[in-house]
C-alpha positions as CSV (number, residue, x, y, z in Angstrom):
1,M,119.1,95.5,89.4
2,L,115.7,95.6,91.0
3,R,114.8,92.7,93.3
4,L,111.3,91.5,93.8
5,Y,110.3,89.3,96.8
6,S,107.4,87.3,95.6
7,Y,105.2,84.2,96.3
8,W,104.1,82.3,93.2
9,R,100.4,82.2,94.1
10,S,100.1,85.6,95.7
11,T,97.8,87.7,93.6
12,S,99.5,90.9,94.7
13,S,102.9,89.5,93.7
14,Y,101.5,88.3,90.4
15,R,100.2,91.7,89.5
16,T,103.6,93.2,90.3
17,R,105.4,90.7,88.1
18,I,103.1,91.7,85.3
19,A,103.8,95.4,85.7
20,L,107.6,94.8,85.8
21,N,107.3,92.7,82.6
22,L,105.2,95.4,80.9
23,K,107.8,98.0,81.8
24,L,110.4,95.8,80.2
25,L,112.5,95.9,83.4
26,D,115.0,93.2,84.4
27,Y,114.6,92.1,88.0
28,E,115.9,89.4,90.3
29,L,113.2,87.3,91.8
30,R,113.5,86.3,95.4
31,T,110.9,83.7,96.6
32,V,109.1,83.9,99.9
33,H,107.1,80.8,100.7
34,L,104.0,81.9,102.6
35,V,103.1,78.4,104.0
36,R,106.3,76.4,104.5
37,D,107.6,76.1,108.0
38,G,105.0,78.6,109.3
39,G,105.7,81.0,106.5
40,E,109.0,82.4,105.5
41,Q,107.5,85.9,105.6
42,N,107.7,85.5,109.4
43,D,111.4,85.0,109.4
44,E,113.4,87.6,111.2
45,T,115.6,88.2,108.2
46,Y,112.6,89.0,106.0
47,R,110.9,91.1,108.7
48,R,113.9,93.3,108.8
49,L,113.3,94.0,105.1
50,N,109.6,94.3,105.4
51,P,108.2,94.7,108.9
52,Q,104.7,94.1,107.6
53,G,105.7,90.6,106.6
54,L,103.9,90.5,103.3
55,V,104.7,90.2,99.7
56,P,105.4,91.7,97.3
57,L,108.4,93.7,98.3
58,L,110.4,95.7,95.7
59,V,114.0,96.6,96.5
60,D,115.9,99.2,94.4
61,G,119.4,99.6,95.9
62,E,118.8,100.7,99.5
63,F,115.2,101.6,98.7
64,R,112.5,99.2,99.8
65,L,108.8,99.4,98.9
66,A,105.9,97.2,99.9
67,Q,102.3,97.3,98.6
68,S,101.6,96.6,95.0
69,L,99.8,99.9,94.1
70,A,102.6,101.9,95.7
71,I,105.1,99.9,93.6
72,F,103.0,100.7,90.5
73,Q,103.3,104.4,91.2
74,Y,107.0,104.1,91.8
75,L,107.5,102.2,88.5
76,E,105.5,104.8,86.6
77,A,107.7,107.6,87.9
78,L,110.9,105.5,87.5
79,V,110.2,104.4,83.9
80,P,107.5,106.5,82.3
81,Q,107.5,104.6,79.1
82,P,105.8,102.4,78.2
83,A,103.1,104.2,80.1
84,L,100.7,102.0,82.0
85,V,98.4,104.9,83.0
86,P,95.9,106.5,80.5
87,E,96.9,110.0,79.4
88,D,93.4,111.4,80.0
89,A,93.0,112.4,83.7
90,Q,89.5,111.0,84.0
91,H,90.4,107.7,82.4
92,A,93.4,107.5,84.7
93,A,91.2,108.1,87.7
94,R,88.8,105.4,86.6
95,M,91.7,103.0,86.2
96,W,93.0,103.6,89.7
97,S,89.5,103.2,91.0
98,F,89.4,99.8,89.2
99,C,92.8,98.8,90.8
100,Q,91.7,99.9,94.2
101,T,88.5,97.8,94.1
102,I,90.7,94.7,93.6
103,A,93.6,95.6,95.8
104,S,91.5,97.1,98.7
105,D,88.0,95.5,98.5
106,I,88.5,92.0,97.1
107,Q,92.1,90.7,97.6
108,P,92.3,91.3,101.4
109,L,89.3,89.1,102.0
110,Q,90.9,86.2,100.2
111,N,94.3,86.8,101.8
112,L,96.0,83.8,103.3
113,R,96.2,85.2,106.8
114,V,92.5,86.0,106.7
115,L,91.6,82.5,105.6
116,H,93.9,81.1,108.4
117,Y,92.1,83.2,110.9
118,L,88.7,82.0,109.8
119,K,89.8,78.4,110.1
120,D,92.1,78.4,113.1
121,Q,90.5,81.1,115.3
122,L,86.8,81.0,114.3
123,G,86.5,77.4,113.4
124,V,85.1,78.0,109.9
125,D,85.1,74.8,107.9
126,D,86.3,74.5,104.3
127,A,82.8,74.6,102.7
128,A,82.0,77.9,104.6
129,R,85.3,79.4,103.6
130,T,84.6,78.6,100.0
131,R,81.2,80.4,100.3
132,W,83.0,83.3,101.9
133,L,85.5,83.6,99.1
134,Q,82.9,83.2,96.3
135,H,80.6,85.8,97.9
136,W,83.3,88.5,98.3
137,I,85.0,87.9,95.0
138,G,81.6,88.1,93.3
139,A,80.6,91.3,95.2
140,G,83.8,92.9,94.0
141,L,83.9,91.7,90.4
142,D,80.2,92.6,89.7
143,P,80.8,96.4,89.8
144,L,84.0,96.1,87.8
145,E,82.1,94.3,85.1
146,A,79.5,97.0,85.2
147,M,82.2,99.7,85.0
148,L,83.7,98.2,81.8
149,Q,80.3,97.6,80.3
150,Q,79.6,101.4,80.5
151,Y,82.5,102.3,78.1
152,A,83.4,101.4,74.5
153,E,84.7,97.9,74.3
154,S,88.5,97.6,73.9
155,P,91.0,94.8,74.0
156,Y,92.1,95.7,77.5
157,C,90.4,97.3,80.4
158,F,91.0,100.9,79.5
159,G,92.1,101.0,75.8
160,D,94.2,99.3,73.2
161,T,97.2,98.7,75.4
162,P,97.5,97.2,79.0
163,T,97.3,99.4,82.0
164,Y,97.7,98.7,85.7
165,A,94.0,97.7,85.7
166,D,94.9,94.7,83.6
167,C,97.8,93.9,85.9
168,C,95.3,93.7,88.8
169,L,92.5,92.0,86.9
170,L,94.3,88.9,85.6
171,P,95.5,87.7,89.0
172,Q,92.1,88.3,90.6
173,L,90.4,86.2,87.8
174,Y,93.0,83.5,88.4
175,A,92.0,83.5,92.1
176,A,88.3,83.5,91.2
177,L,88.7,80.4,89.1
178,R,90.8,78.7,91.7
179,F,88.1,79.4,94.3
180,G,85.3,78.0,92.1
181,C,83.8,81.1,90.6
182,A,82.4,80.8,87.1
183,L,83.7,83.6,84.8
184,E,80.6,83.5,82.6
185,R,79.1,85.8,85.1
186,W,81.6,88.5,84.0
187,P,81.8,88.3,80.2
188,R,83.6,91.7,79.7
189,L,86.2,90.8,82.3
190,A,86.7,87.4,80.8
191,A,87.2,88.9,77.3
192,V,90.0,91.1,78.7
193,Q,91.5,88.0,80.3
194,S,91.5,86.1,77.0
195,R,93.4,89.0,75.4
196,C,95.9,89.3,78.2
197,N,96.6,85.6,78.2
198,E,98.1,86.1,74.7
199,H,100.5,88.8,75.9
200,P,104.1,87.7,76.7
201,A,104.3,89.9,79.8
202,F,101.3,88.2,81.3
203,V,102.3,84.7,80.3
204,A,105.7,85.1,81.9
205,A,104.2,86.4,85.2
206,H,101.7,83.6,85.5
207,P,102.0,81.6,88.7
208,S,102.7,78.3,86.8
209,Q,105.8,79.9,85.3
210,Q,107.4,80.9,88.6
211,P,110.4,79.0,90.1
212,D,108.6,78.3,93.3
213,A,105.4,77.1,91.6
214,E,103.8,74.0,93.2
215,P,100.7,71.9,92.3
216,D,97.6,73.8,93.3
217,K,96.1,72.1,96.3
218,K,94.4,74.4,98.8
219,P,93.3,78.0,98.5
220,A,96.0,80.6,99.3
221,S,96.4,84.2,98.3
C-alpha cells in the first residue's frame, strides 16, 4: 500500500491527498507535525526518508518521492484512469502552467520556513507578515483568475471533471482565506471552489478531516 507523509495544514500535502482520492487509491497516512518540538520533519528518522525535510512524501514500496507535482506525474503514470490531465495537449500544458503558478510562485512564499525566517531572522512582525502573505497570494491568484476567464466557463478549472489544477487550487484558496484574503476578488476561482467543495474526494482531503487536525491558530503552510 502507498504511504503518504503529510501535515494537515500543509497545502502541498492537501493537494496530494486530493489527487490520491481522485485516483481512488488506498493509502496509509503518516503524519509529520511541522511545528511540534521544533518540527518532526527535522527528526533524523524522517530526514533519512526525505533529506529535504519537507512534506508531502509518497512511499511506494522501496520507492520514495517528494514534491507534489512530481507525485502527480507518478500517479498519472501509475494509474492512468481516471485521468487528471486533459487529453488535448494544449489544455494539458495550460493545466500544468496553472499548477506551477501555485506550486512554484505562490506556495513557497507562504511556506512555514519562510514565515519563520521573516519573523525570527529579519524581525518582521505579525502585521507585516500578513501583508506579505496577502500581497504574494494576490499577485499569484490574479493571473490564474484571468487565465480561467479567457476560456469557456466549466464546473472545474479545465473541464467537466477535476484535474490536477483543481487539486492545487483548493488548498491555495484555503490558505488565502486563512490569511485574510477575500475571495470575491477572484469570482471564477471561487466558483470552482464551490463545486469542488461538493466532491467527496476534496471533502475527505480537507485539513479539518485529517487525524492530526488542530484548531487553526497561527498561519502555517
